[in-house]
N, CA, C and O atoms as a printed pandas DataFrame, in Angstrom:
     atom_number atom_name residue_name chain_id  residue_number  x_coord  y_coord  z_coord
0              1         N          MET        A               1   79.217  108.248  107.116
1              2        CA          MET        A               1   79.097  108.340  105.568
2              3         C          MET        A               1   78.097  107.920  105.421
3              4         O          MET        A               1   78.289  106.738  105.706
4              5         N          PRO        A               2   76.778  108.042  105.090
5              6        CA          PRO        A               2   75.895  107.208  104.578
6              7         C          PRO        A               2   76.087  107.297  102.826
7              8         O          PRO        A               2   76.857  108.030  102.204
8              9         N          ALA        A               3   74.816  105.985  102.125
9             10        CA          ALA        A               3   75.173  105.785  101.054
10            11         C          ALA        A               3   74.789  107.050  100.151
11            12         O          ALA        A               3   75.597  107.529   99.355
12            13         N          TYR        A               4   73.644  107.497  100.310
13            14        CA          TYR        A               4   73.467  108.172   99.540
14            15         C          TYR        A               4   73.965  110.055   99.131
15            16         O          TYR        A               4   73.692  110.949   98.330
16            17         N          LEU        A               5   74.759  109.805  100.210
17            18        CA          LEU        A               5   76.028  110.387  100.485
18            19         C          LEU        A               5   76.565  110.596   99.556
19            20         O          LEU        A               5   76.414  111.287   98.549
20            21         N          PHE        A               6   77.498  109.684  100.100
21            22        CA          PHE        A               6   78.574  108.777   99.509
22            23         C          PHE        A               6   78.944  108.533   98.408
23            24         O          PHE        A               6   80.078  108.696   97.958
24            25         N          ARG        A               7   77.567  107.921   97.620
25            26        CA          ARG        A               7   78.164  107.238   96.324
26            27         C          ARG        A               7   78.319  108.466   94.834
27            28         O          ARG        A               7   78.839  108.201   93.750
28            29         N          PRO        A               8   77.770  109.619   95.198
29            30        CA          PRO        A               8   77.855  110.803   94.254
30            31         C          PRO        A               8   79.099  111.228   93.967
31            32         O          PRO        A               8   79.762  111.348   92.937
32            33         N          LEU        A               9   79.328  111.507   95.560
33            34        CA          LEU        A               9   80.812  111.990   95.802
34            35         C          LEU        A               9   82.026  110.572   95.406
35            36         O          LEU        A               9   83.211  110.891   95.314
36            37         N          ALA        A              10   81.783  109.637   95.274
37            38        CA          ALA        A              10   82.537  109.148   94.979
38            39         C          ALA        A              10   82.364  108.867   93.583
39            40         O          ALA        A              10   83.466  108.749   93.047
40            41         N          ALA        A              11   81.299  108.697   92.696
41            42        CA          ALA        A              11   81.556  108.688   91.759
42            43         C          ALA        A              11   81.859  109.447   90.519
43            44         O          ALA        A              11   82.053  109.031   89.377
44            45         N          ALA        A              12   81.856  110.828   91.066
45            46        CA          ALA        A              12   81.925  111.994   90.754
46            47         C          ALA        A              12   84.001  111.636   90.568
47            48         O          ALA        A              12   84.363  112.174   89.522
48            49         N          HIS        A              13   84.515  111.338   90.876
49            50        CA          HIS        A              13   86.131  111.157   90.706
50            51         C          HIS        A              13   86.325  110.910   88.904
51            52         O          HIS        A              13   85.353  110.618   88.207
52            53         N          ARG        A              14   87.355  111.038   88.485
53            54        CA          ARG        A              14   87.581  110.148   87.192
54            55         C          ARG        A              14   87.435  108.990   87.237
55            56         O          ARG        A              14   86.778  108.228   86.527
56            57         N          ARG        A              15   88.544  108.703   88.760
57            58        CA          ARG        A              15   88.643  106.856   88.406
58            59         C          ARG        A              15   89.477  106.639   90.787
59            60         O          ARG        A              15   89.939  107.161   91.802
60            61         N          PRO        A              16   88.954  105.319   89.983
61            62        CA          PRO        A              16   90.299  105.174   91.812
62            63         C          PRO        A              16   91.153  105.443   91.851
63            64         O          PRO        A              16   92.178  105.297   91.185
64            65         N          SER        A              17   90.846  105.934   92.730
65            66        CA          SER        A              17   92.329  106.603   93.669
66            67         C          SER        A              17   92.807  107.163   94.999
67            68         O          SER        A              17   92.022  108.015   95.416
68            69         N          PHE        A              18   93.673  106.985   95.659
69            70        CA          PHE        A              18   93.905  107.215   97.351
70            71         C          PHE        A              18   93.742  108.689   97.038
71            72         O          PHE        A              18   92.999  109.366   97.749
72            73         N          GLU        A              19   94.541  109.350   95.781
73            74        CA          GLU        A              19   93.684  110.795   96.069
74            75         C          GLU        A              19   92.097  111.472   96.363
75            76         O          GLU        A              19   91.721  112.582   96.741
76            77         N          ALA        A              20   91.403  110.223   95.989
77            78        CA          ALA        A              20   90.196  110.538   95.454
78            79         C          ALA        A              20   89.447  110.136   97.459
79            80         O          ALA        A              20   88.693  110.796   98.175
80            81         N          ILE        A              21   90.165  108.770   97.680
81            82        CA          ILE        A              21   89.398  108.585   98.891
82            83         C          ILE        A              21   89.883  109.641   99.834
83            84         O          ILE        A              21   88.970  110.216  100.426
84            85         N          ASP        A              22   91.389  110.132  100.186
85            86        CA          ASP        A              22   91.798  110.726  100.535
86            87         C          ASP        A              22   90.817  112.548  100.772
87            88         O          ASP        A              22   90.871  113.349  101.706
88            89         N          ALA        A              23   90.139  112.578   99.647
89            90        CA          ALA        A              23   89.437  114.035   99.223
90            91         C          ALA        A              23   88.017  113.620  100.049
91            92         O          ALA        A              23   87.321  114.452  100.631
92            93         N          LEU        A              24   87.692  112.015   99.978
93            94        CA          LEU        A              24   86.292  111.859  100.805
94            95         C          LEU        A              24   86.585  111.525  102.853
95            96         O          LEU        A              24   85.781  111.599  103.783
96            97         N          ALA        A              25   87.882  111.216  102.832
97            98        CA          ALA        A              25   87.834  111.360  104.233
98            99         C          ALA        A              25   87.908  112.423  104.413
99           100         O          ALA        A              25   87.035  112.621  105.258
100          101         N          ALA        A              26   88.374  113.344  104.201
101          102        CA          ALA        A              26   88.203  115.001  104.650
102          103         C          ALA        A              26   87.208  115.276  104.971
103          104         O          ALA        A              26   86.938  115.600  106.127
104          105         N          ALA        A              27   85.889  115.183  103.443
105          106        CA          ALA        A              27   84.697  115.596  103.718
106          107         C          ALA        A              27   84.186  115.065  104.164
107          108         O          ALA        A              27   83.182  115.719  104.444
108          109         N          PHE        A              28   84.065  113.608  104.735
109          110        CA          PHE        A              28   83.554  113.300  106.266
110          111         C          PHE        A              28   84.061  112.893  107.135
111          112         O          PHE        A              28   83.764  111.999  107.928
112          113         N          SER        A              29   85.377  113.927  106.983
113          114        CA          SER        A              29   85.906  113.924  108.217
114          115         C          SER        A              29   86.101  112.512  109.258
115          116         O          SER        A              29   85.844  112.576  110.460
116          117         N          THR        A              30   86.711  110.957  108.427
117          118        CA          THR        A              30   87.406  109.820  108.517
118          119         C          THR        A              30   88.146  109.579  108.458
119          120         O          THR        A              30   88.823  110.349  107.776
120          121         N          SER        A              31   88.803  108.524  108.939
121          122        CA          SER        A              31   90.232  107.433  107.979
122          123         C          SER        A              31   89.946  107.499  106.750
123          124         O          SER        A              31   89.021  107.623  105.947
124          125         N          ARG        A              32   91.388  107.338  106.897
125          126        CA          ARG        A              32   91.470  106.622  105.348
126          127         C          ARG        A              32   91.084  105.570  104.929
127          128         O          ARG        A              32   90.443  105.261  103.924
128          129         N          LEU        A              33   91.617  104.861  105.974
129          130        CA          LEU        A              33   90.336  102.982  105.958
130          131         C          LEU        A              33   89.264  102.919  106.209
131          132         O          LEU        A              33   88.415  102.073  105.931
132          133         N          ALA        A              34   89.205  104.311  107.059
133          134        CA          ALA        A              34   87.261  103.483  106.339
134          135         C          ALA        A              34   86.935  103.782  105.561
135          136         O          ALA        A              34   86.262  102.949  104.954
136          137         N          THR        A              35   87.061  104.837  105.051
137          138        CA          THR        A              35   86.604  105.642  103.721
138          139         C          THR        A              35   87.152  104.761  102.442
139          140         O          THR        A              35   86.371  104.474  101.535
140          141         N          ALA        A              36   88.282  104.420  102.413
141          142        CA          ALA        A              36   88.825  103.277  101.553
142          143         C          ALA        A              36   88.093  102.226  101.694
143          144         O          ALA        A              36   88.049  101.821  100.532
144          145         N          GLN        A              37   87.365  101.358  102.434
145          146        CA          GLN        A              37   86.417  100.441  102.357
146          147         C          GLN        A              37   85.374  100.647  101.417
147          148         O          GLN        A              37   85.019  100.216  100.320
148          149         N          ARG        A              38   84.944  101.655  102.461
149          150        CA          ARG        A              38   83.428  102.306  102.296
150          151         C          ARG        A              38   83.482  102.940  100.777
151          152         O          ARG        A              38   82.511  102.950  100.021
152          153         N          PHE        A              39   84.787  103.468  100.461
153          154        CA          PHE        A              39   84.923  103.453   98.775
154          155         C          PHE        A              39   84.652  102.028   98.210
155          156         O          PHE        A              39   83.647  101.747   97.558
156          157         N          ILE        A              40   85.454  101.330   98.463
157          158        CA          ILE        A              40   85.440   99.956   97.287
158          159         C          ILE        A              40   83.377   98.897   97.545
159          160         O          ILE        A              40   82.718   98.075   96.908
160          161         N          ASP        A              41   83.236   99.673   98.822
161          162        CA          ASP        A              41   81.814   98.835   98.853
162          163         C          ASP        A              41   80.687   99.974   98.045
163          164         O          ASP        A              41   79.552   99.555   97.821
164          165         N          HIS        A              42   80.948  100.991   97.749
165          166        CA          HIS        A              42   80.447  101.836   96.979
166          167         C          HIS        A              42   81.035  102.801   95.205
167          168         O          HIS        A              42   80.709  103.929   94.836
168          169         N          SER        A              43   81.779  101.970   94.627
169          170        CA          SER        A              43   82.786  102.610   94.148
170          171         C          SER        A              43   81.998  101.969   92.427
171          172         O          SER        A              43   81.987  100.764   92.178
172          173         N          PRO        A              44   81.613  102.663   91.773
173          174        CA          PRO        A              44   81.153  101.818   89.964
174          175         C          PRO        A              44   82.176  101.742   89.363
175          176         O          PRO        A              44   82.047  101.821   88.141
176          177         N          TRP        A              45   83.646  101.556   89.920
177          178        CA          TRP        A              45   84.361  100.332   89.142
178          179         C          TRP        A              45   84.861   99.231   89.952
179          180         O          TRP        A              45   84.483   98.986   91.097
180          181         N          PRO        A              46   85.553   98.714   89.426
181          182        CA          PRO        A              46   85.244   96.843   90.104
182          183         C          PRO        A              46   87.055   97.510   90.516
183          184         O          PRO        A              46   87.907   97.651   89.638
184          185         N          CYS        A              47   87.223   97.735   91.560
185          186        CA          CYS        A              47   88.310   97.904   92.499
186          187         C          CYS        A              47   88.343   97.075   93.681
187          188         O          CYS        A              47   87.177   96.774   93.939
188          189         N          MET        A              48   88.840   96.758   94.204
189          190        CA          MET        A              48   89.526   95.984   95.478
190          191         C          MET        A              48   90.903   96.952   96.056
191          192         O          MET        A              48   91.812   97.572   95.504
192          193         N          ILE        A              49   90.382   96.627   97.818
193          194        CA          ILE        A              49   92.329   97.177   98.682
194          195         C          ILE        A              49   92.612   95.988   99.285
195          196         O          ILE        A              49   92.138   95.489  100.305
196          197         N          VAL        A              50   93.717   95.466   98.279
197          198        CA          VAL        A              50   94.584   94.563   98.990
198          199         C          VAL        A              50   95.793   95.204  100.870
199          200         O          VAL        A              50   96.786   95.931  100.876
200          201         N          CYS        A              51   95.072   94.511  102.124
201          202        CA          CYS        A              51   96.671   94.566  102.492
202          203         C          CYS        A              51   97.218   93.913  103.334
203          204         O          CYS        A              51   96.734   93.043  104.057
204          205         N          HIS        A              52   98.528   94.403  103.269
205          206        CA          HIS        A              52   99.822   93.030  103.373
206          207         C          HIS        A              52  100.185   93.846  104.435
207          208         O          HIS        A              52   99.789   94.948  104.814
208          209         N          GLY        A              53  101.455   92.663  105.040
209          210        CA          GLY        A              53  101.925   93.251  106.031
210          211         C          GLY        A              53  103.460   92.346  105.830
211          212         O          GLY        A              53  103.329   91.817  104.726
212          213         N          GLN        A              54  104.748   91.966  106.363
213          214        CA          GLN        A              54  106.177   91.985  105.914
214          215         C          GLN        A              54  105.120   90.645  106.232
215          216         O          GLN        A              54  104.751   90.310  105.106
216          217         N          ASN        A              55  104.490   89.764  107.196
217          218        CA          ASN        A              55  104.279   88.755  106.682
218          219         C          ASN        A              55  102.920   87.895  106.090
219          220         O          ASN        A              55  102.326   86.829  106.252
220          221         N          GLY        A              56  102.871   89.189  105.258
221          222        CA          GLY        A              56  102.024   88.287  104.158
222          223         C          GLY        A              56  100.846   89.577  103.583
223          224         O          GLY        A              56  101.126   90.754  103.357
224          225         N          ARG        A              57   99.275   88.799  103.427
225          226        CA          ARG        A              57   98.564   88.975  103.154
226          227         C          ARG        A              57   97.423   89.802  104.476
227          228         O          ARG        A              57   98.044   89.556  105.510
228          229         N          ARG        A              58   96.895   90.133  104.648
229          230        CA          ARG        A              58   96.140   90.442  106.512
230          231         C          ARG        A              58   94.756   90.571  106.078
231          232         O          ARG        A              58   94.087   90.060  106.976
232          233         N          TRP        A              59   93.888   91.047  105.037
233          234        CA          TRP        A              59   93.359   91.142  104.682
234          235         C          TRP        A              59   92.750   91.837  103.151
235          236         O          TRP        A              59   93.395   92.682  102.529
236          237         N          PHE        A              60   91.255   91.248  102.650
237          238        CA          PHE        A              60   90.797   92.337  101.545
238          239         C          PHE        A              60   89.090   92.601  101.229
239          240         O          PHE        A              60   88.027   91.990  101.340
240          241         N          ARG        A              61   89.639   94.033  100.730
241          242        CA          ARG        A              61   87.825   93.681  100.271
242          243         C          ARG        A              61   87.685   94.071   98.755
243          244         O          ARG        A              61   88.041   95.154   98.292
244          245         N          ARG        A              62   87.137   93.079   98.074
245          246        CA          ARG        A              62   86.609   94.145   97.090
246          247         C          ARG        A              62   85.487   94.396   96.758
247          248         O          ARG        A              62   85.004   93.297   97.031
248          249         N          ASN        A              63   84.371   95.166   96.248
249          250        CA          ASN        A              63   83.561   95.055   95.323
250          251         C          ASN        A              63   82.862   93.977   94.929
251          252         O          ASN        A              63   83.170   92.785   94.939
252          253         N          GLY        A              64   81.450   94.779   94.427
253          254        CA          GLY        A              64   80.375   93.208   93.960
254          255         C          GLY        A              64   80.743   93.235   92.739
255          256         O          GLY        A              64   80.486   92.149   92.218
256          257         N          GLY        A              65   81.367   94.172   91.815
257          258        CA          GLY        A              65   81.936   94.323   90.602
258          259         C          GLY        A              65   82.709   93.292   90.391
259          260         O          GLY        A              65   82.467   92.752   89.311
260          261         N          ILE        A              66   83.743   92.692   91.145
261          262        CA          ILE        A              66   84.294   91.231   91.024
262          263         C          ILE        A              66   84.204   90.101   91.273
263          264         O          ILE        A              66   83.806   89.675   92.357
264          265         N          PRO        A              67   84.529   89.463   90.389
265          266        CA          PRO        A              67   84.441   87.834   90.701
266          267         C          PRO        A              67   85.148   87.225   91.906
267          268         O          PRO        A              67   86.250   87.430   92.413
268          269         N          ASP        A              68   83.738   86.085   92.302
269          270        CA          ASP        A              68   84.857   85.771   93.534
270          271         C          ASP        A              68   85.986   85.162   92.725
271          272         O          ASP        A              68   86.947   85.131   93.494
272          273         N          HIS        A              69   86.498   84.441   91.029
273          274        CA          HIS        A              69   87.436   83.935   90.929
274          275         C          HIS        A              69   88.790   85.005   91.118
275          276         O          HIS        A              69   89.888   84.610   91.509
276          277         N          TRP        A              70   88.559   86.064   90.852
277          278        CA          TRP        A              70   90.021   87.147   91.433
278          279         C          TRP        A              70   89.303   87.361   93.084
279          280         O          TRP        A              70   88.316   87.784   93.686
280          281         N          PHE        A              71   91.453   86.318   93.339
281          282        CA          PHE        A              71   91.217   86.265   94.715
282          283         C          PHE        A              71   92.930   86.108   94.596
283          284         O          PHE        A              71   93.713   85.534   93.838
284          285         N          PRO        A              72   93.049   87.268   96.232
285          286        CA          PRO        A              72   94.082   88.218   95.784
286          287         C          PRO        A              72   95.338   87.136   96.284
287          288         O          PRO        A              72   94.675   86.293   96.889
288          289         N          ARG        A              73   96.644   86.730   96.363
289          290        CA          ARG        A              73   97.520   86.266   96.540
290          291         C          ARG        A              73   97.647   86.134   98.055
291          292         O          ARG        A              73   96.741   86.312   98.870
292          293         N          ASP        A              74   98.801   85.823   98.283
293          294        CA          ASP        A              74   99.193   85.684   99.851
294          295         C          ASP        A              74  100.243   86.209  100.354
295          296         O          ASP        A              74  100.283   86.435  101.563
296          297         N          ASP        A              75  101.524   86.569   99.351
297          298        CA          ASP        A              75  102.325   86.162   99.395
298          299         C          ASP        A              75  102.370   88.019   98.357
299          300         O          ASP        A              75  101.239   88.395   98.050
300          301         N          LEU        A              76  103.811   89.210   97.809
301          302        CA          LEU        A              76  103.815   89.809   97.229
302          303         C          LEU        A              76  104.604   89.414   96.380
303          304         O          LEU        A              76  105.464   88.551   96.556
304          305         N          ASP        A              77  104.351   90.092   95.245
305          306        CA          ASP        A              77  104.775   89.704   94.289
306          307         C          ASP        A              77  106.528   90.749   94.474
307          308         O          ASP        A              77  106.788   91.354   95.514
308          309         N          PRO        A              78  106.981   90.740   93.893
309          310        CA          PRO        A              78  108.543   91.621   93.971
310          311         C          PRO        A              78  108.292   92.601   92.321
311          312         O          PRO        A              78  108.892   93.653   92.103
312          313         N          GLU        A              79  107.591   92.150   91.622
313          314        CA          GLU        A              79  106.909   93.653   90.813
314          315         C          GLU        A              79  105.905   94.180   91.077
315          316         O          GLU        A              79  105.132   94.698   90.271
316          317         N          SER        A              80  105.755   94.095   92.574
317          318        CA          SER        A              80  104.341   95.062   92.850
318          319         C          SER        A              80  105.275   96.261   93.146
319          320         O          SER        A              80  106.458   95.993   93.353
320          321         N          ASP        A              81  104.849   97.637   93.193
321          322        CA          ASP        A              81  105.329   98.909   94.305
322          323         C          ASP        A              81  104.723   98.678   95.048
323          324         O          ASP        A              81  104.282   99.714   95.545
324          325         N          ALA        A              82  104.196   97.424   95.730
325          326        CA          ALA        A              82  103.859   97.477   97.435
326          327         C          ALA        A              82  105.329   97.369   97.947
327          328         O          ALA        A              82  105.782   98.165   98.769
328          329         N          ILE        A              83  106.100   96.265   97.377
329          330        CA          ILE        A              83  107.230   96.132   98.212
330          331         C          ILE        A              83  108.104   97.185   98.726
331          332         O          ILE        A              83  108.703   97.148   99.801
332          333         N          TYR        A              84  108.132   98.444   97.573
333          334        CA          TYR        A              84  108.612  100.030   97.697
334          335         C          TYR        A              84  108.037  100.514   98.935
335          336         O          TYR        A              84  108.750  100.997   99.815
336          337         N          VAL        A              85  106.899  100.418   99.032
337          338        CA          VAL        A              85  106.190  101.067  100.433
338          339         C          VAL        A              85  106.174  100.282  101.578
339          340         O          VAL        A              85  106.355  100.817  102.672
340          341         N          LEU        A              86  105.930   98.761  101.451
341          342        CA          LEU        A              86  106.455   98.115  102.453
342          343         C          LEU        A              86  107.349   97.800  103.387
343          344         O          LEU        A              86  107.029   97.680  104.570
344          345         N          TYR        A              87  108.487   97.645  102.973
345          346        CA          TYR        A              87  110.257   97.991  103.182
346          347         C          TYR        A              87  111.079   99.047  102.751
347          348         O          TYR        A              87  112.300   98.894  102.713
348          349         N          GLY        A              88  110.434  100.316  102.358
349          350        CA          GLY        A              88  111.213  101.222  101.768
350          351         C          GLY        A              88  110.187  102.694  102.821
351          352         O          GLY        A              88  109.028  103.061  103.013
352          353         N          LYS        A              89  111.072  102.921  103.066
353          354        CA          LYS        A              89  110.471  104.459  103.684
354          355         C          LYS        A              89  109.975  105.134  102.780
355          356         O          LYS        A              89  110.704  106.109  102.598
356          357         N          ILE        A              90  108.689  105.143  101.774
357          358        CA          ILE        A              90  107.954  105.805  101.075
358          359         C          ILE        A              90  106.504  105.803  101.630
359          360         O          ILE        A              90  105.952  105.001  102.383
360          361         N          ASP        A              91  106.112  106.778  101.119
361          362        CA          ASP        A              91  104.713  106.822  101.788
362          363         C          ASP        A              91  103.579  106.251  101.255
363          364         O          ASP        A              91  102.537  105.827  101.756
364          365         N          ARG        A              92  104.168  106.361   99.695
365          366        CA          ARG        A              92  102.763  106.302   98.345
366          367         C          ARG        A              92  103.993  106.126   97.032
367          368         O          ARG        A              92  105.180  106.450   96.993
368          369         N          TRP        A              93  103.224  105.562   96.179
369          370        CA          TRP        A              93  103.510  104.895   95.212
370          371         C          TRP        A              93  102.547  105.297   94.296
371          372         O          TRP        A              93  101.468  104.991   94.805
372          373         N          ARG        A              94  102.332  105.901   93.047
373          374        CA          ARG        A              94  101.585  106.730   91.673
374          375         C          ARG        A              94  101.134  105.196   91.400
375          376         O          ARG        A              94  101.487  104.114   91.869
376          377         N          PRO        A              95  100.017  105.680   90.247
377          378        CA          PRO        A              95   99.142  104.527   90.191
378          379         C          PRO        A              95   99.698  104.162   88.527
379          380         O          PRO        A              95   99.873  104.936   87.586
380          381         N          THR        A              96   99.884  102.654   88.614
381          382        CA          THR        A              96  100.971  101.763   87.873
382          383         C          THR        A              96  100.373  101.263   87.012
383          384         O          THR        A              96   99.180  101.556   86.950
384          385         N          ILE        A              97  100.801  100.535   86.234
385          386        CA          ILE        A              97   99.892   99.619   85.648
386          387         C          ILE        A              97  100.633   98.146   85.733
387          388         O          ILE        A              97  101.767   98.170   85.256
388          389         N          ILE        A              98  100.213   96.885   86.244
389          390        CA          ILE        A              98  101.211   96.354   86.631
390          391         C          ILE        A              98  100.179   94.590   85.452
391          392         O          ILE        A              98   99.033   94.730   85.024
392          393         N          GLY        A              99  100.831   93.529   85.285
393          394        CA          GLY        A              99   99.651   92.406   85.329
394          395         C          GLY        A              99   99.339   91.859   86.303
395          396         O          GLY        A              99  100.000   92.000   87.332
396          397         N          ALA        A             100   98.253   91.090   86.249
397          398        CA          ALA        A             100   97.576   90.548   87.118
398          399         C          ALA        A             100   98.075   89.344   88.106
399          400         O          ALA        A             100   97.716   89.031   89.241
400          401         N          ASP        A             101   99.137   88.747   87.133
401          402        CA          ASP        A             101   99.205   87.661   87.657
402          403         C          ASP        A             101  100.496   88.515   88.667
403          404         O          ASP        A             101  101.296   87.841   89.316
404          405         N          ALA        A             102  100.516   89.212   88.671
405          406        CA          ALA        A             102  101.293   89.725   90.461
406          407         C          ALA        A             102  100.510   89.968   91.106
407          408         O          ALA        A             102  100.905   90.644   92.055
408          409         N          TRP        A             103   98.804   89.622   91.115
409          410        CA          TRP        A             103   98.152   89.418   92.620
410          411         C          TRP        A             103   97.478   89.132   92.352
411          412         O          TRP        A             103   96.516   89.879   92.536
412          413         N          PHE        A             104   97.166   87.679   91.583
413          414        CA          PHE        A             104   96.810   87.023   91.165
414          415         C          PHE        A             104   97.151   85.732   90.066
415          416         O          PHE        A             104   97.311   85.623   88.851
416          417         N          ASP        A             105   97.161   84.611   91.555
417          418        CA          ASP        A             105   97.240   83.755   90.813
418          419         C          ASP        A             105   97.047   82.412   90.137
419          420         O          ASP        A             105   97.637   81.333   90.084
420          421         N          ARG        A             106   95.720   83.090   89.543
421          422        CA          ARG        A             106   94.612   81.844   89.074
422          423         C          ARG        A             106   94.630   81.828   87.769
423          424         O          ARG        A             106   94.823   82.974   87.363
424          425         N          ARG        A             107   94.500   80.931   86.756
425          426        CA          ARG        A             107   95.004   80.423   85.811
426          427         C          ARG        A             107   94.669   81.133   84.787
427          428         O          ARG        A             107   93.523   81.057   84.345
428          429         N          GLY        A             108   95.676   82.011   84.185
429          430        CA          GLY        A             108   95.337   83.000   83.436
430          431         C          GLY        A             108   95.095   83.832   83.394
431          432         O          GLY        A             108   94.432   84.300   82.468
432          433         N          ALA        A             109   95.662   84.703   84.753
433          434        CA          ALA        A             109   95.950   85.968   84.754
434          435         C          ALA        A             109   97.105   86.477   84.081
435          436         O          ALA        A             109   97.328   87.670   83.875
436          437         N          ASP        A             110   97.810   85.537   83.755
437          438        CA          ASP        A             110   99.335   86.846   83.344
438          439         C          ASP        A             110   99.053   86.742   81.693
439          440         O          ASP        A             110   99.966   86.247   81.032
440          441         N          ARG        A             111   97.734   87.218   80.923
441          442        CA          ARG        A             111   96.943   87.768   80.192
442          443         C          ARG        A             111   96.305   89.461   80.057
443          444         O          ARG        A             111   95.837   90.236   79.223
444          445         N          PHE        A             112   96.750   89.353   81.853
445          446        CA          PHE        A             112   95.093   91.038   81.876
446          447         C          PHE        A             112   96.577   91.763   82.755
447          448         O          PHE        A             112   97.520   91.174   83.283
448          449         N          GLU        A             113   96.341   92.983   82.655
449          450        CA          GLU        A             113   96.468   94.212   83.191
450          451         C          GLU        A             113   96.071   95.123   84.453
451          452         O          GLU        A             113   94.851   95.149   84.610
452          453         N          LEU        A             114   96.709   95.791   85.283
453          454        CA          LEU        A             114   95.606   96.272   85.669
454          455         C          LEU        A             114   96.543   97.254   86.945
455          456         O          LEU        A             114   97.628   97.048   87.489
456          457         N          THR        A             115   95.603   98.281   87.065
457          458        CA          THR        A             115   96.017   99.765   87.806
458          459         C          THR        A             115   96.181   98.889   89.135
459          460         O          THR        A             115   95.374   98.089   89.608
460          461         N          GLU        A             116   98.037   99.430   89.831
461          462        CA          GLU        A             116   98.281   99.617   90.891
462          463         C          GLU        A             116   98.185  100.664   91.527
463          464         O          GLU        A             116   98.608  101.624   90.884
464          465         N          GLU        A             117   97.458  101.134   93.453
465          466        CA          GLU        A             117   98.563  101.966   93.944
466          467         C          GLU        A             117   98.659  101.903   95.355
467          468         O          GLU        A             117   97.766  101.535   96.118
468          469         N          CYS        A             118   99.964  102.342   95.699
469          470        CA          CYS        A             118  100.333  101.781   97.285
470          471         C          CYS        A             118  100.427  103.013   97.558
471          472         O          CYS        A             118  100.730  103.882   96.740
472          473         N          VAL        A             119  100.025  103.294   99.428
473          474        CA          VAL        A             119  100.049  103.944  100.533
474          475         C          VAL        A             119  100.677  102.704  101.503
475          476         O          VAL        A             119  100.740  101.480  101.391
476          477         N          LYS        A             120  101.120  103.722  102.543
477          478        CA          LYS        A             120  101.438  103.207  104.019
478          479         C          LYS        A             120   99.940  103.585  104.603
479          480         O          LYS        A             120   99.322  104.645  104.503
480          481         N          GLY        A             121   99.388  101.708  105.579
481          482        CA          GLY        A             121   98.770  101.719  105.702
482          483         C          GLY        A             121   99.165  101.995  107.389
483          484         O          GLY        A             121  100.241  102.432  107.798
484          485         N          PHE        A             122   98.296  101.711  107.994
485          486        CA          PHE        A             122   98.363  101.559  109.280
486          487         C          PHE        A             122   99.465  100.509  109.983
487          488         O          PHE        A             122   99.597   99.287  109.912
488          489         N          GLY        A             123  100.220  101.602  110.724
489          490        CA          GLY        A             123  101.789  100.422  111.442
490          491         C          GLY        A             123  102.538  100.067  110.413
491          492         O          GLY        A             123  103.036  100.884  109.639
492          493         N          ASN        A             124  102.647   99.057  110.345
493          494        CA          ASN        A             124  103.937   98.793  109.069
494          495         C          ASN        A             124  103.232   97.984  107.265
495          496         O          ASN        A             124  103.733   97.478  106.261
496          497         N          ASP        A             125  101.833   98.315  107.784
497          498        CA          ASP        A             125  101.198   97.470  106.601
498          499         C          ASP        A             125  101.103   98.501  105.431
499          500         O          ASP        A             125  101.286   99.708  105.584
500          501         N          VAL        A             126  100.760   97.827  104.108
501          502        CA          VAL        A             126  101.153   98.503  102.954
502          503         C          VAL        A             126   99.053   98.603  102.351
503          504         O          VAL        A             126   98.208   97.874  102.872
504          505         N          LEU        A             127   98.802   99.380  101.520
505          506        CA          LEU        A             127   97.648   99.294  101.094
506          507         C          LEU        A             127   97.784   99.556   99.915
507          508         O          LEU        A             127   98.408  100.532   99.498
508          509         N          ALA        A             128   96.896   98.241   98.833
509          510        CA          ALA        A             128   96.919   97.985   97.849
510          511         C          ALA        A             128   95.254   98.555   96.689
511          512         O          ALA        A             128   94.247   97.881   96.475
512          513         N          LEU        A             129   95.540   99.794   96.247
513          514        CA          LEU        A             129   94.476   99.567   95.645
514          515         C          LEU        A             129   94.457   99.284   94.588
515          516         O          LEU        A             129   95.043   99.997   93.773
516          517         N          LEU        A             130   93.762   98.106   94.178
517          518        CA          LEU        A             130   93.555   97.372   92.943
518          519         C          LEU        A             130   92.164   97.960   92.091
519          520         O          LEU        A             130   91.174   98.320   92.728
520          521         N          THR        A             131   92.207   98.022   90.401
521          522        CA          THR        A             131   91.170   98.110   89.859
522          523         C          THR        A             131   91.739   97.593   88.385
523          524         O          THR        A             131   92.769   97.929   87.799
524          525         N          LEU        A             132   90.818   96.763   88.041
525          526        CA          LEU        A             132   90.477   95.659   87.376
526          527         C          LEU        A             132   89.831   96.039   85.887
527          528         O          LEU        A             132   88.841   96.712   85.603
528          529         N          LYS        A             133   90.598   95.478   85.222
529          530        CA          LYS        A             133   89.827   96.352   83.535
530          531         C          LYS        A             133   88.764   95.282   82.702
531          532         O          LYS        A             133   89.133   94.120   82.873
532          533         N          ASP        A             134   88.111   95.341   82.247
533          534        CA          ASP        A             134   86.548   95.448   82.232
534          535         C          ASP        A             134   86.432   93.953   81.395
535          536         O          ASP        A             134   85.449   93.236   81.575
536          537         N          GLN        A             135   87.340   93.629   80.628
537          538        CA          GLN        A             135   87.812   92.021   80.135
538          539         C          GLN        A             135   88.017   90.721   81.202
539          540         O          GLN        A             135   87.867   89.508   81.059
540          541         N          MET        A             136   88.394   91.490   82.234
541          542        CA          MET        A             136   88.483   91.027   83.582
542          543         C          MET        A             136   87.600   89.707   84.005
543          544         O          MET        A             136   87.778   88.554   84.396
544          545         N          LEU        A             137   86.632   90.530   83.708
545          546        CA          LEU        A             137   85.155   90.438   84.542
546          547         C          LEU        A             137   84.678   89.163   84.172
547          548         O          LEU        A             137   84.227   88.186   84.768
548          549         N          ASP        A             138   84.993   89.574   82.633
549          550        CA          ASP        A             138   84.104   87.803   82.683
550          551         C          ASP        A             138   83.853   86.629   82.675
551          552         O          ASP        A             138   82.691   86.245   82.806
């Protein structure tokens, strides 16, 4: 997935989504996970991928557009749709708007909202694609 080919194809999508990631994975014949990580690295939108297992956060990746103080929580908030994907029999949950405090433990996170989209990851993990709003980046 050379950056000079990947970047314009990623930017051609209206917004970050697993639909866009899956389309890019098909175009490059790569896995969803590898493509999602590349998408985060080259996305023009402020977004991150957070991977959770039943024992909490396993890893996350954010792009350069997101300040370091937006560090995801270790646990899954019951308000998050990721719960339904992780513990349910659902493979994908549609993009929804959720309070940023469901994903971030920092002071003032309750004043912001973000978009969350969740899919089943490898094994029993859930991958959450979080897209932050511009006002969160100050």
